[in-house]
C-alpha positions in Angstrom: 56.9 3.3 8.1 60.3 2.6 6.8 62.7 0.4 8.7 66.0 1.7 9.9 67.6 -0.3 7.0 65.3 1.5 4.5 66.0 4.9 6.0 69.7 4.3 5.9 69.6 3.2 2.3 67.6 6.3 1.3 69.9 8.6 3.2 72.9 7.1 1.6 71.5 7.7 -1.9 70.3 11.3 -1.3 70.7 13.2 1.9 67.6 15.3 1.2 65.2 12.3 1.0 62.6 12.2 3.7 60.5 9.0 4.2 57.7 11.1 5.7 57.5 13.3 2.6 54.0 14.1 1.4 54.7 12.3 -1.9 54.9 8.9 -0.2 51.8 9.7 1.8 50.0 10.7 -1.4 50.9 7.4 -3.0 49.5 5.5 -0.1 46.1 7.2 -0.6 45.8 5.6 -4.1 43.3 2.8 -4.1 43.2 1.2 -7.6 45.9 0.4 -10.2 44.1 2.9 -12.6 44.3 5.6 -9.9 47.9 4.9 -9.3 48.7 4.8 -13.1 47.0 8.2 -13.6 48.9 9.7 -10.7 52.3 8.5 -12.0 51.4 9.6 -15.6 50.8 13.1 -14.2 53.9 13.0 -11.9 56.5 11.5 -14.2 57.7 12.0 -17.8 57.1 9.1 -20.2 60.8 8.2 -20.0 60.8 8.1 -16.2 57.7 6.0 -16.1 59.1 3.5 -18.7 62.4 3.3 -16.7 60.6 2.5 -13.5 58.4 -0.1 -15.2 61.5 -1.6 -16.8 63.4 -1.8 -13.5 60.4 -3.4 -11.8 60.2 -6.0 -14.6 64.0 -6.7 -14.3 63.6 -7.1 -10.5 60.8 -9.7 -11.1 62.9 -11.6 -13.6 66.0 -11.6 -11.3 63.8 -12.7 -8.4 62.6 -15.6 -10.6 66.3 -16.6 -11.1 66.8 -15.5 -14.7 70.3 -14.6 -15.9 71.4 -11.3 -17.2 71.4 -12.3 -20.9 67.8 -13.6 -20.7 66.7 -10.5 -18.9 68.4 -8.2 -21.4 66.7 -10.2 -24.2 63.2 -10.0 -22.6 63.3 -6.4 -21.4 65.9 -4.5 -23.5 67.4 -3.2 -20.2 71.1 -2.4 -20.2 73.5 -4.5 -18.2 74.1 -1.5 -15.9 70.3 -1.3 -15.2 70.2 -5.1 -14.5 73.2 -4.8 -12.2 71.7 -1.9 -10.3 68.5 -3.7 -9.8 70.3 -6.8 -8.7 72.3 -4.8 -6.2 69.0 -3.4 -4.8 67.6 -6.9 -4.5 70.6 -8.2 -2.7 71.8 -5.2 -0.6 68.8 -2.8 -0.6 65.9 -2.4 1.8 64.1 -5.7 0.8 61.3 -3.6 -0.6 61.1 -5.4 -3.9 60.8 -8.8 -2.2 58.1 -7.4 0.2 56.1 -6.2 -2.7 56.5 -9.5 -4.6 55.2 -11.3 -1.5 52.2 -8.9 -1.2 51.4 -9.3 -4.9 51.6 -13.1 -4.6 49.3 -13.0 -1.5 46.8 -10.8 -3.4 46.7 -13.2 -6.3 45.7 -16.1 -3.9 
C-alpha cells in the first residue's frame, strides 16, 4: 500500500499512474531474485533494464555518501541521472531508503 506521499509523487509524475495497477501486484507475487529477473527481462527492453539497474546503483552510492564525480566514475551515469536519483532520495517517497533498510535487514 502506497503512502499518501507516494501516491502524490506518482500522480505528479504521470496522471495515469495507478498504485493498484496489476503490474505492481504481479511484481509482489515474485518470490526469488531469479524469478524477478526473468519477469523484468520479459517486461523491459535491455536498455530499460540497464537504466533501472544503473539508477539503483547510483542511489546506493549516493546513500553511502559518495560524491557525483566518484559515482560517475564507478557507474558511467550522466550527471543528469545522478541528479535525478539524488532528487528522488531527498524529495521522493522514501522508497529507496525503505528498500535499502529491508535489504540490510535481510543480510543480517
